[in-house]
mmCIF entry with sequence, helices, sheets and N, C-alpha, C, O atoms, coordinates in Angstrom:
data_MODEL
# 
_entry.id   MODEL 
# 
_entity.id                         1 
_entity.type                       polymer 
_entity.pdbx_number_of_molecules   1 
# 
_entity_poly.entity_id                      1 
_entity_poly.type                           'polypeptide(L)' 
_entity_poly.nstd_linkage                   no 
_entity_poly.nstd_monomer                   no 
_entity_poly.pdbx_seq_one_letter_code       MKVICNGTVIAESDNTVVVERNHYFPKKAANEIKDRVAFRKGIRVEE 
_entity_poly.pdbx_seq_one_letter_code_can   MKVICNGTVIAESDNTVVVERNHYFPKKAANEIKDRVAFRKGIRVEE 
_entity_poly.pdbx_strand_id                 A 
# 
loop_
_entity_poly_seq.entity_id 
_entity_poly_seq.num 
_entity_poly_seq.mon_id 
_entity_poly_seq.hetero 
1 1  MET n 
1 2  LYS n 
1 3  VAL n 
1 4  ILE n 
1 5  CYS n 
1 6  ASN n 
1 7  GLY n 
1 8  THR n 
1 9  VAL n 
1 10 ILE n 
1 11 ALA n 
1 12 GLU n 
1 13 SER n 
1 14 ASP n 
1 15 ASN n 
1 16 THR n 
1 17 VAL n 
1 18 VAL n 
1 19 VAL n 
1 20 GLU n 
1 21 ARG n 
1 22 ASN n 
1 23 HIS n 
1 24 TYR n 
1 25 PHE n 
1 26 PRO n 
1 27 LYS n 
1 28 LYS n 
1 29 ALA n 
1 30 ALA n 
1 31 ASN n 
1 32 GLU n 
1 33 ILE n 
1 34 LYS n 
1 35 ASP n 
1 36 ARG n 
1 37 VAL n 
1 38 ALA n 
1 39 PHE n 
1 40 ARG n 
1 41 LYS n 
1 42 GLY n 
1 43 ILE n 
1 44 ARG n 
1 45 VAL n 
1 46 GLU n 
1 47 GLU n 
# 
_struct_asym.id          A 
_struct_asym.entity_id   1 
# 
_struct_conf.conf_type_id            HELX_P 
_struct_conf.id                      HELX_P1 
_struct_conf.pdbx_PDB_helix_id       AA1 
_struct_conf.beg_label_comp_id       LYS 
_struct_conf.beg_label_asym_id       A 
_struct_conf.beg_label_seq_id        27 
_struct_conf.pdbx_beg_PDB_ins_code   ? 
_struct_conf.end_label_comp_id       ILE 
_struct_conf.end_label_asym_id       A 
_struct_conf.end_label_seq_id        33 
_struct_conf.pdbx_end_PDB_ins_code   ? 
_struct_conf.beg_auth_comp_id        LYS 
_struct_conf.beg_auth_asym_id        A 
_struct_conf.beg_auth_seq_id         27 
_struct_conf.end_auth_comp_id        ILE 
_struct_conf.end_auth_asym_id        A 
_struct_conf.end_auth_seq_id         33 
_struct_conf.pdbx_PDB_helix_class    5 
_struct_conf.details                 ? 
_struct_conf.pdbx_PDB_helix_length   7 
# 
_struct_conf_type.id          HELX_P 
_struct_conf_type.criteria    ? 
_struct_conf_type.reference   ? 
# 
loop_
_struct_sheet.id 
_struct_sheet.type 
_struct_sheet.number_strands 
_struct_sheet.details 
AA1 ? 2 ? 
AA2 ? 2 ? 
# 
loop_
_struct_sheet_order.sheet_id 
_struct_sheet_order.range_id_1 
_struct_sheet_order.range_id_2 
_struct_sheet_order.offset 
_struct_sheet_order.sense 
AA1 1 2 ? anti-parallel 
AA2 1 2 ? anti-parallel 
# 
loop_
_struct_sheet_range.sheet_id 
_struct_sheet_range.id 
_struct_sheet_range.beg_label_comp_id 
_struct_sheet_range.beg_label_asym_id 
_struct_sheet_range.beg_label_seq_id 
_struct_sheet_range.pdbx_beg_PDB_ins_code 
_struct_sheet_range.end_label_comp_id 
_struct_sheet_range.end_label_asym_id 
_struct_sheet_range.end_label_seq_id 
_struct_sheet_range.pdbx_end_PDB_ins_code 
_struct_sheet_range.beg_auth_comp_id 
_struct_sheet_range.beg_auth_asym_id 
_struct_sheet_range.beg_auth_seq_id 
_struct_sheet_range.end_auth_comp_id 
_struct_sheet_range.end_auth_asym_id 
_struct_sheet_range.end_auth_seq_id 
AA1 1 LYS A 2  ? CYS A 5  ? LYS A 2  CYS A 5  
AA1 2 THR A 8  ? GLU A 12 ? THR A 8  GLU A 12 
AA2 1 VAL A 17 ? VAL A 19 ? VAL A 17 VAL A 19 
AA2 2 ASN A 22 ? TYR A 24 ? ASN A 22 TYR A 24 
# 
loop_
_atom_site.group_PDB 
_atom_site.id 
_atom_site.type_symbol 
_atom_site.label_atom_id 
_atom_site.label_alt_id 
_atom_site.label_comp_id 
_atom_site.label_asym_id 
_atom_site.label_entity_id 
_atom_site.label_seq_id 
_atom_site.pdbx_PDB_ins_code 
_atom_site.Cartn_x 
_atom_site.Cartn_y 
_atom_site.Cartn_z 
_atom_site.occupancy 
_atom_site.B_iso_or_equiv 
_atom_site.pdbx_formal_charge 
_atom_site.auth_seq_id 
_atom_site.auth_comp_id 
_atom_site.auth_asym_id 
_atom_site.auth_atom_id 
_atom_site.pdbx_PDB_model_num 
ATOM 1   N N  . MET A 1 1  ? -1.821 -0.856 -11.387 1.00 0.00 ? 1  MET A N  1 
ATOM 2   C CA . MET A 1 1  ? -1.107 -0.177 -10.330 1.00 0.00 ? 1  MET A CA 1 
ATOM 3   C C  . MET A 1 1  ? -0.499 -1.253 -9.434  1.00 0.00 ? 1  MET A C  1 
ATOM 4   O O  . MET A 1 1  ? -1.154 -2.242 -9.105  1.00 0.00 ? 1  MET A O  1 
ATOM 5   N N  . LYS A 1 2  ? 0.752  -1.054 -9.045  1.00 0.00 ? 2  LYS A N  1 
ATOM 6   C CA . LYS A 1 2  ? 1.447  -1.979 -8.153  1.00 0.00 ? 2  LYS A CA 1 
ATOM 7   C C  . LYS A 1 2  ? 2.036  -1.220 -6.973  1.00 0.00 ? 2  LYS A C  1 
ATOM 8   O O  . LYS A 1 2  ? 2.431  -0.061 -7.099  1.00 0.00 ? 2  LYS A O  1 
ATOM 9   N N  . VAL A 1 3  ? 2.088  -1.881 -5.834  1.00 0.00 ? 3  VAL A N  1 
ATOM 10  C CA . VAL A 1 3  ? 2.820  -1.389 -4.670  1.00 0.00 ? 3  VAL A CA 1 
ATOM 11  C C  . VAL A 1 3  ? 4.017  -2.321 -4.518  1.00 0.00 ? 3  VAL A C  1 
ATOM 12  O O  . VAL A 1 3  ? 3.853  -3.531 -4.365  1.00 0.00 ? 3  VAL A O  1 
ATOM 13  N N  . ILE A 1 4  ? 5.217  -1.756 -4.560  1.00 0.00 ? 4  ILE A N  1 
ATOM 14  C CA . ILE A 1 4  ? 6.440  -2.544 -4.471  1.00 0.00 ? 4  ILE A CA 1 
ATOM 15  C C  . ILE A 1 4  ? 7.232  -2.076 -3.265  1.00 0.00 ? 4  ILE A C  1 
ATOM 16  O O  . ILE A 1 4  ? 7.491  -0.884 -3.103  1.00 0.00 ? 4  ILE A O  1 
ATOM 17  N N  . CYS A 1 5  ? 7.615  -3.025 -2.418  1.00 0.00 ? 5  CYS A N  1 
ATOM 18  C CA . CYS A 1 5  ? 8.394  -2.727 -1.216  1.00 0.00 ? 5  CYS A CA 1 
ATOM 19  C C  . CYS A 1 5  ? 9.611  -3.637 -1.200  1.00 0.00 ? 5  CYS A C  1 
ATOM 20  O O  . CYS A 1 5  ? 9.475  -4.860 -1.187  1.00 0.00 ? 5  CYS A O  1 
ATOM 21  N N  . ASN A 1 6  ? 10.780 -3.055 -1.200  1.00 0.00 ? 6  ASN A N  1 
ATOM 22  C CA . ASN A 1 6  ? 12.038 -3.811 -1.201  1.00 0.00 ? 6  ASN A CA 1 
ATOM 23  C C  . ASN A 1 6  ? 12.072 -4.846 -2.316  1.00 0.00 ? 6  ASN A C  1 
ATOM 24  O O  . ASN A 1 6  ? 12.541 -5.965 -2.111  1.00 0.00 ? 6  ASN A O  1 
ATOM 25  N N  . GLY A 1 7  ? 11.574 -4.476 -3.503  1.00 0.00 ? 7  GLY A N  1 
ATOM 26  C CA . GLY A 1 7  ? 11.617 -5.354 -4.656  1.00 0.00 ? 7  GLY A CA 1 
ATOM 27  C C  . GLY A 1 7  ? 10.515 -6.394 -4.721  1.00 0.00 ? 7  GLY A C  1 
ATOM 28  O O  . GLY A 1 7  ? 10.479 -7.184 -5.665  1.00 0.00 ? 7  GLY A O  1 
ATOM 29  N N  . THR A 1 8  ? 9.610  -6.421 -3.745  1.00 0.00 ? 8  THR A N  1 
ATOM 30  C CA . THR A 1 8  ? 8.519  -7.390 -3.707  1.00 0.00 ? 8  THR A CA 1 
ATOM 31  C C  . THR A 1 8  ? 7.195  -6.684 -3.961  1.00 0.00 ? 8  THR A C  1 
ATOM 32  O O  . THR A 1 8  ? 6.900  -5.670 -3.329  1.00 0.00 ? 8  THR A O  1 
ATOM 33  N N  . VAL A 1 9  ? 6.393  -7.216 -4.885  1.00 0.00 ? 9  VAL A N  1 
ATOM 34  C CA . VAL A 1 9  ? 5.066  -6.669 -5.136  1.00 0.00 ? 9  VAL A CA 1 
ATOM 35  C C  . VAL A 1 9  ? 4.167  -7.091 -3.985  1.00 0.00 ? 9  VAL A C  1 
ATOM 36  O O  . VAL A 1 9  ? 3.970  -8.285 -3.758  1.00 0.00 ? 9  VAL A O  1 
ATOM 37  N N  . ILE A 1 10 ? 3.618  -6.118 -3.253  1.00 0.00 ? 10 ILE A N  1 
ATOM 38  C CA . ILE A 1 10 ? 2.770  -6.448 -2.104  1.00 0.00 ? 10 ILE A CA 1 
ATOM 39  C C  . ILE A 1 10 ? 1.302  -6.169 -2.367  1.00 0.00 ? 10 ILE A C  1 
ATOM 40  O O  . ILE A 1 10 ? 0.445  -6.584 -1.587  1.00 0.00 ? 10 ILE A O  1 
ATOM 41  N N  . ALA A 1 11 ? 0.994  -5.466 -3.463  1.00 0.00 ? 11 ALA A N  1 
ATOM 42  C CA . ALA A 1 11 ? -0.397 -5.246 -3.874  1.00 0.00 ? 11 ALA A CA 1 
ATOM 43  C C  . ALA A 1 11 ? -0.403 -4.896 -5.344  1.00 0.00 ? 11 ALA A C  1 
ATOM 44  O O  . ALA A 1 11 ? 0.489  -4.204 -5.833  1.00 0.00 ? 11 ALA A O  1 
ATOM 45  N N  . GLU A 1 12 ? -1.431 -5.387 -6.060  1.00 0.00 ? 12 GLU A N  1 
ATOM 46  C CA . GLU A 1 12 ? -1.547 -5.094 -7.481  1.00 0.00 ? 12 GLU A CA 1 
ATOM 47  C C  . GLU A 1 12 ? -3.008 -5.129 -7.880  1.00 0.00 ? 12 GLU A C  1 
ATOM 48  O O  . GLU A 1 12 ? -3.730 -6.064 -7.536  1.00 0.00 ? 12 GLU A O  1 
ATOM 49  N N  . SER A 1 13 ? -3.444 -4.107 -8.609  1.00 0.00 ? 13 SER A N  1 
ATOM 50  C CA . SER A 1 13 ? -4.833 -4.052 -9.060  1.00 0.00 ? 13 SER A CA 1 
ATOM 51  C C  . SER A 1 13 ? -4.997 -2.973 -10.118 1.00 0.00 ? 13 SER A C  1 
ATOM 52  O O  . SER A 1 13 ? -4.312 -1.950 -10.094 1.00 0.00 ? 13 SER A O  1 
ATOM 53  N N  . ASP A 1 14 ? -5.921 -3.217 -11.050 1.00 0.00 ? 14 ASP A N  1 
ATOM 54  C CA . ASP A 1 14 ? -6.317 -2.195 -12.007 1.00 0.00 ? 14 ASP A CA 1 
ATOM 55  C C  . ASP A 1 14 ? -7.516 -1.418 -11.485 1.00 0.00 ? 14 ASP A C  1 
ATOM 56  O O  . ASP A 1 14 ? -8.015 -0.517 -12.160 1.00 0.00 ? 14 ASP A O  1 
ATOM 57  N N  . ASN A 1 15 ? -7.976 -1.757 -10.298 1.00 0.00 ? 15 ASN A N  1 
ATOM 58  C CA . ASN A 1 15 ? -9.201 -1.184 -9.729  1.00 0.00 ? 15 ASN A CA 1 
ATOM 59  C C  . ASN A 1 15 ? -8.884 -0.435 -8.438  1.00 0.00 ? 15 ASN A C  1 
ATOM 60  O O  . ASN A 1 15 ? -9.312 -0.846 -7.360  1.00 0.00 ? 15 ASN A O  1 
ATOM 61  N N  . THR A 1 16 ? -8.125 0.676  -8.547  1.00 0.00 ? 16 THR A N  1 
ATOM 62  C CA . THR A 1 16 ? -7.841 1.495  -7.366  1.00 0.00 ? 16 THR A CA 1 
ATOM 63  C C  . THR A 1 16 ? -8.751 2.716  -7.359  1.00 0.00 ? 16 THR A C  1 
ATOM 64  O O  . THR A 1 16 ? -9.279 3.120  -8.395  1.00 0.00 ? 16 THR A O  1 
ATOM 65  N N  . VAL A 1 17 ? -8.923 3.286  -6.198  1.00 0.00 ? 17 VAL A N  1 
ATOM 66  C CA . VAL A 1 17 ? -9.678 4.528  -6.042  1.00 0.00 ? 17 VAL A CA 1 
ATOM 67  C C  . VAL A 1 17 ? -8.689 5.590  -5.598  1.00 0.00 ? 17 VAL A C  1 
ATOM 68  O O  . VAL A 1 17 ? -7.925 5.372  -4.657  1.00 0.00 ? 17 VAL A O  1 
ATOM 69  N N  . VAL A 1 18 ? -8.693 6.736  -6.266  1.00 0.00 ? 18 VAL A N  1 
ATOM 70  C CA . VAL A 1 18 ? -7.751 7.808  -5.945  1.00 0.00 ? 18 VAL A CA 1 
ATOM 71  C C  . VAL A 1 18 ? -8.473 8.882  -5.131  1.00 0.00 ? 18 VAL A C  1 
ATOM 72  O O  . VAL A 1 18 ? -9.483 9.439  -5.560  1.00 0.00 ? 18 VAL A O  1 
ATOM 73  N N  . VAL A 1 19 ? -7.925 9.156  -3.941  1.00 0.00 ? 19 VAL A N  1 
ATOM 74  C CA . VAL A 1 19 ? -8.445 10.205 -3.072  1.00 0.00 ? 19 VAL A CA 1 
ATOM 75  C C  . VAL A 1 19 ? -7.246 11.055 -2.655  1.00 0.00 ? 19 VAL A C  1 
ATOM 76  O O  . VAL A 1 19 ? -6.304 10.556 -2.041  1.00 0.00 ? 19 VAL A O  1 
ATOM 77  N N  . GLU A 1 20 ? -7.290 12.326 -2.991  1.00 0.00 ? 20 GLU A N  1 
ATOM 78  C CA . GLU A 1 20 ? -6.196 13.252 -2.674  1.00 0.00 ? 20 GLU A CA 1 
ATOM 79  C C  . GLU A 1 20 ? -4.837 12.692 -3.103  1.00 0.00 ? 20 GLU A C  1 
ATOM 80  O O  . GLU A 1 20 ? -3.876 12.727 -2.335  1.00 0.00 ? 20 GLU A O  1 
ATOM 81  N N  . ARG A 1 21 ? -4.764 12.178 -4.331  1.00 0.00 ? 21 ARG A N  1 
ATOM 82  C CA . ARG A 1 21 ? -3.549 11.636 -4.955  1.00 0.00 ? 21 ARG A CA 1 
ATOM 83  C C  . ARG A 1 21 ? -3.044 10.356 -4.300  1.00 0.00 ? 21 ARG A C  1 
ATOM 84  O O  . ARG A 1 21 ? -1.924 9.938  -4.594  1.00 0.00 ? 21 ARG A O  1 
ATOM 85  N N  . ASN A 1 22 ? -3.813 9.718  -3.430  1.00 0.00 ? 22 ASN A N  1 
ATOM 86  C CA . ASN A 1 22 ? -3.445 8.437  -2.832  1.00 0.00 ? 22 ASN A CA 1 
ATOM 87  C C  . ASN A 1 22 ? -4.294 7.344  -3.471  1.00 0.00 ? 22 ASN A C  1 
ATOM 88  O O  . ASN A 1 22 ? -5.504 7.505  -3.634  1.00 0.00 ? 22 ASN A O  1 
ATOM 89  N N  . HIS A 1 23 ? -3.653 6.229  -3.832  1.00 0.00 ? 23 HIS A N  1 
ATOM 90  C CA . HIS A 1 23 ? -4.366 5.098  -4.421  1.00 0.00 ? 23 HIS A CA 1 
ATOM 91  C C  . HIS A 1 23 ? -4.798 4.144  -3.317  1.00 0.00 ? 23 HIS A C  1 
ATOM 92  O O  . HIS A 1 23 ? -3.990 3.744  -2.479  1.00 0.00 ? 23 HIS A O  1 
ATOM 93  N N  . TYR A 1 24 ? -6.061 3.786  -3.323  1.00 0.00 ? 24 TYR A N  1 
ATOM 94  C CA . TYR A 1 24 ? -6.614 2.822  -2.370  1.00 0.00 ? 24 TYR A CA 1 
ATOM 95  C C  . TYR A 1 24 ? -6.935 1.544  -3.130  1.00 0.00 ? 24 TYR A C  1 
ATOM 96  O O  . TYR A 1 24 ? -7.659 1.568  -4.126  1.00 0.00 ? 24 TYR A O  1 
ATOM 97  N N  . PHE A 1 25 ? -6.393 0.430  -2.655  1.00 0.00 ? 25 PHE A N  1 
ATOM 98  C CA . PHE A 1 25 ? -6.539 -0.863 -3.314  1.00 0.00 ? 25 PHE A CA 1 
ATOM 99  C C  . PHE A 1 25 ? -7.671 -1.667 -2.684  1.00 0.00 ? 25 PHE A C  1 
ATOM 100 O O  . PHE A 1 25 ? -7.974 -1.493 -1.504  1.00 0.00 ? 25 PHE A O  1 
ATOM 101 N N  . PRO A 1 26 ? -8.303 -2.553 -3.471  1.00 0.00 ? 26 PRO A N  1 
ATOM 102 C CA . PRO A 1 26 ? -9.285 -3.465 -2.886  1.00 0.00 ? 26 PRO A CA 1 
ATOM 103 C C  . PRO A 1 26 ? -8.593 -4.397 -1.888  1.00 0.00 ? 26 PRO A C  1 
ATOM 104 O O  . PRO A 1 26 ? -7.407 -4.692 -2.040  1.00 0.00 ? 26 PRO A O  1 
ATOM 105 N N  . LYS A 1 27 ? -9.313 -4.856 -0.883  1.00 0.00 ? 27 LYS A N  1 
ATOM 106 C CA . LYS A 1 27 ? -8.716 -5.718 0.144   1.00 0.00 ? 27 LYS A CA 1 
ATOM 107 C C  . LYS A 1 27 ? -8.049 -6.949 -0.449  1.00 0.00 ? 27 LYS A C  1 
ATOM 108 O O  . LYS A 1 27 ? -6.960 -7.324 -0.015  1.00 0.00 ? 27 LYS A O  1 
ATOM 109 N N  . LYS A 1 28 ? -8.674 -7.584 -1.428  1.00 0.00 ? 28 LYS A N  1 
ATOM 110 C CA . LYS A 1 28 ? -8.105 -8.804 -2.015  1.00 0.00 ? 28 LYS A CA 1 
ATOM 111 C C  . LYS A 1 28 ? -6.774 -8.545 -2.706  1.00 0.00 ? 28 LYS A C  1 
ATOM 112 O O  . LYS A 1 28 ? -5.946 -9.450 -2.798  1.00 0.00 ? 28 LYS A O  1 
ATOM 113 N N  . ALA A 1 29 ? -6.553 -7.337 -3.189  1.00 0.00 ? 29 ALA A N  1 
ATOM 114 C CA . ALA A 1 29 ? -5.311 -7.000 -3.888  1.00 0.00 ? 29 ALA A CA 1 
ATOM 115 C C  . ALA A 1 29 ? -4.173 -6.763 -2.916  1.00 0.00 ? 29 ALA A C  1 
ATOM 116 O O  . ALA A 1 29 ? -3.012 -6.743 -3.325  1.00 0.00 ? 29 ALA A O  1 
ATOM 117 N N  . ALA A 1 30 ? -4.472 -6.584 -1.652  1.00 0.00 ? 30 ALA A N  1 
ATOM 118 C CA . ALA A 1 30 ? -3.452 -6.200 -0.677  1.00 0.00 ? 30 ALA A CA 1 
ATOM 119 C C  . ALA A 1 30 ? -3.316 -7.214 0.449   1.00 0.00 ? 30 ALA A C  1 
ATOM 120 O O  . ALA A 1 30 ? -3.157 -6.833 1.609   1.00 0.00 ? 30 ALA A O  1 
ATOM 121 N N  . ASN A 1 31 ? -3.377 -8.493 0.122   1.00 0.00 ? 31 ASN A N  1 
ATOM 122 C CA . ASN A 1 31 ? -3.271 -9.519 1.162   1.00 0.00 ? 31 ASN A CA 1 
ATOM 123 C C  . ASN A 1 31 ? -1.953 -9.453 1.927   1.00 0.00 ? 31 ASN A C  1 
ATOM 124 O O  . ASN A 1 31 ? -1.921 -9.750 3.121   1.00 0.00 ? 31 ASN A O  1 
ATOM 125 N N  . GLU A 1 32 ? -0.866 -9.069 1.259   1.00 0.00 ? 32 GLU A N  1 
ATOM 126 C CA . GLU A 1 32 ? 0.437  -8.999 1.924   1.00 0.00 ? 32 GLU A CA 1 
ATOM 127 C C  . GLU A 1 32 ? 0.508  -7.893 2.968   1.00 0.00 ? 32 GLU A C  1 
ATOM 128 O O  . GLU A 1 32 ? 1.345  -7.952 3.869   1.00 0.00 ? 32 GLU A O  1 
ATOM 129 N N  . ILE A 1 33 ? -0.357 -6.884 2.864   1.00 0.00 ? 33 ILE A N  1 
ATOM 130 C CA . ILE A 1 33 ? -0.299 -5.779 3.812   1.00 0.00 ? 33 ILE A CA 1 
ATOM 131 C C  . ILE A 1 33 ? -1.500 -5.752 4.748   1.00 0.00 ? 33 ILE A C  1 
ATOM 132 O O  . ILE A 1 33 ? -1.724 -4.767 5.452   1.00 0.00 ? 33 ILE A O  1 
ATOM 133 N N  . LYS A 1 34 ? -2.278 -6.842 4.753   1.00 0.00 ? 34 LYS A N  1 
ATOM 134 C CA . LYS A 1 34 ? -3.443 -6.942 5.636   1.00 0.00 ? 34 LYS A CA 1 
ATOM 135 C C  . LYS A 1 34 ? -3.012 -6.769 7.092   1.00 0.00 ? 34 LYS A C  1 
ATOM 136 O O  . LYS A 1 34 ? -1.984 -7.297 7.516   1.00 0.00 ? 34 LYS A O  1 
ATOM 137 N N  . ASP A 1 35 ? -3.797 -6.038 7.832   1.00 0.00 ? 35 ASP A N  1 
ATOM 138 C CA . ASP A 1 35 ? -3.561 -5.802 9.263   1.00 0.00 ? 35 ASP A CA 1 
ATOM 139 C C  . ASP A 1 35 ? -2.279 -5.025 9.552   1.00 0.00 ? 35 ASP A C  1 
ATOM 140 O O  . ASP A 1 35 ? -1.727 -5.131 10.647  1.00 0.00 ? 35 ASP A O  1 
ATOM 141 N N  . ARG A 1 36 ? -1.804 -4.252 8.592   1.00 0.00 ? 36 ARG A N  1 
ATOM 142 C CA . ARG A 1 36 ? -0.613 -3.430 8.796   1.00 0.00 ? 36 ARG A CA 1 
ATOM 143 C C  . ARG A 1 36 ? -0.994 -1.963 8.676   1.00 0.00 ? 36 ARG A C  1 
ATOM 144 O O  . ARG A 1 36 ? -2.055 -1.632 8.146   1.00 0.00 ? 36 ARG A O  1 
ATOM 145 N N  . VAL A 1 37 ? -0.146 -1.103 9.159   1.00 0.00 ? 37 VAL A N  1 
ATOM 146 C CA . VAL A 1 37 ? -0.395 0.334  9.128   1.00 0.00 ? 37 VAL A CA 1 
ATOM 147 C C  . VAL A 1 37 ? 0.641  0.970  8.211   1.00 0.00 ? 37 VAL A C  1 
ATOM 148 O O  . VAL A 1 37 ? 1.814  0.597  8.252   1.00 0.00 ? 37 VAL A O  1 
ATOM 149 N N  . ALA A 1 38 ? 0.225  1.919  7.388   1.00 0.00 ? 38 ALA A N  1 
ATOM 150 C CA . ALA A 1 38 ? 1.147  2.645  6.517   1.00 0.00 ? 38 ALA A CA 1 
ATOM 151 C C  . ALA A 1 38 ? 1.449  3.998  7.143   1.00 0.00 ? 38 ALA A C  1 
ATOM 152 O O  . ALA A 1 38 ? 0.549  4.682  7.629   1.00 0.00 ? 38 ALA A O  1 
ATOM 153 N N  . PHE A 1 39 ? 2.715  4.375  7.128   1.00 0.00 ? 39 PHE A N  1 
ATOM 154 C CA . PHE A 1 39 ? 3.130  5.672  7.642   1.00 0.00 ? 39 PHE A CA 1 
ATOM 155 C C  . PHE A 1 39 ? 3.606  6.538  6.491   1.00 0.00 ? 39 PHE A C  1 
ATOM 156 O O  . PHE A 1 39 ? 4.233  6.037  5.557   1.00 0.00 ? 39 PHE A O  1 
ATOM 157 N N  . ARG A 1 40 ? 3.323  7.803  6.544   1.00 0.00 ? 40 ARG A N  1 
ATOM 158 C CA . ARG A 1 40 ? 3.738  8.747  5.519   1.00 0.00 ? 40 ARG A CA 1 
ATOM 159 C C  . ARG A 1 40 ? 5.205  9.104  5.709   1.00 0.00 ? 40 ARG A C  1 
ATOM 160 O O  . ARG A 1 40 ? 5.785  8.888  6.773   1.00 0.00 ? 40 ARG A O  1 
ATOM 161 N N  . LYS A 1 41 ? 5.784  9.652  4.660   1.00 0.00 ? 41 LYS A N  1 
ATOM 162 C CA . LYS A 1 41 ? 7.168  10.135 4.749   1.00 0.00 ? 41 LYS A CA 1 
ATOM 163 C C  . LYS A 1 41 ? 7.261  11.151 5.876   1.00 0.00 ? 41 LYS A C  1 
ATOM 164 O O  . LYS A 1 41 ? 6.332  11.925 6.109   1.00 0.00 ? 41 LYS A O  1 
ATOM 165 N N  . GLY A 1 42 ? 8.368  11.139 6.559   1.00 0.00 ? 42 GLY A N  1 
ATOM 166 C CA . GLY A 1 42 ? 8.575  12.092 7.650   1.00 0.00 ? 42 GLY A CA 1 
ATOM 167 C C  . GLY A 1 42 ? 8.226  11.519 9.008   1.00 0.00 ? 42 GLY A C  1 
ATOM 168 O O  . GLY A 1 42 ? 8.541  12.125 10.032  1.00 0.00 ? 42 GLY A O  1 
ATOM 169 N N  . ILE A 1 43 ? 7.576  10.352 9.037   1.00 0.00 ? 43 ILE A N  1 
ATOM 170 C CA . ILE A 1 43 ? 7.265  9.693  10.299  1.00 0.00 ? 43 ILE A CA 1 
ATOM 171 C C  . ILE A 1 43 ? 8.412  8.754  10.640  1.00 0.00 ? 43 ILE A C  1 
ATOM 172 O O  . ILE A 1 43 ? 8.840  7.967  9.796   1.00 0.00 ? 43 ILE A O  1 
ATOM 173 N N  . ARG A 1 44 ? 8.901  8.824  11.836  1.00 0.00 ? 44 ARG A N  1 
ATOM 174 C CA . ARG A 1 44 ? 10.019 7.987  12.254  1.00 0.00 ? 44 ARG A CA 1 
ATOM 175 C C  . ARG A 1 44 ? 9.492  6.755  12.975  1.00 0.00 ? 44 ARG A C  1 
ATOM 176 O O  . ARG A 1 44 ? 8.696  6.863  13.907  1.00 0.00 ? 44 ARG A O  1 
ATOM 177 N N  . VAL A 1 45 ? 9.943  5.577  12.535  1.00 0.00 ? 45 VAL A N  1 
ATOM 178 C CA . VAL A 1 45 ? 9.539  4.321  13.148  1.00 0.00 ? 45 VAL A CA 1 
ATOM 179 C C  . VAL A 1 45 ? 10.777 3.683  13.741  1.00 0.00 ? 45 VAL A C  1 
ATOM 180 O O  . VAL A 1 45 ? 11.775 3.512  13.040  1.00 0.00 ? 45 VAL A O  1 
ATOM 181 N N  . GLU A 1 46 ? 10.738 3.324  15.023  1.00 0.00 ? 46 GLU A N  1 
ATOM 182 C CA . GLU A 1 46 ? 11.877 2.712  15.687  1.00 0.00 ? 46 GLU A CA 1 
ATOM 183 C C  . GLU A 1 46 ? 11.490 1.364  16.251  1.00 0.00 ? 46 GLU A C  1 
ATOM 184 O O  . GLU A 1 46 ? 10.340 1.133  16.624  1.00 0.00 ? 46 GLU A O  1 
ATOM 185 N N  . GLU A 1 47 ? 12.471 0.475  16.309  1.00 0.00 ? 47 GLU A N  1 
ATOM 186 C CA . GLU A 1 47 ? 12.269 -0.838 16.922  1.00 0.00 ? 47 GLU A CA 1 
ATOM 187 C C  . GLU A 1 47 ? 12.736 -0.839 18.344  1.00 0.00 ? 47 GLU A C  1 
ATOM 188 O O  . GLU A 1 47 ? 12.645 -1.862 19.023  1.00 0.00 ? 47 GLU A O  1 
# 
């Protein structure tokens, strides 16, 4: 399983846990997204 954002792989692992159709990655697999928050579709983020 890979997480790709703007063409860059930000997490990759064969060891994900699926809860309510969402994949949860081990911390080591997601170093690029450490200390970040994920927002679901429909949430508006402004700068």
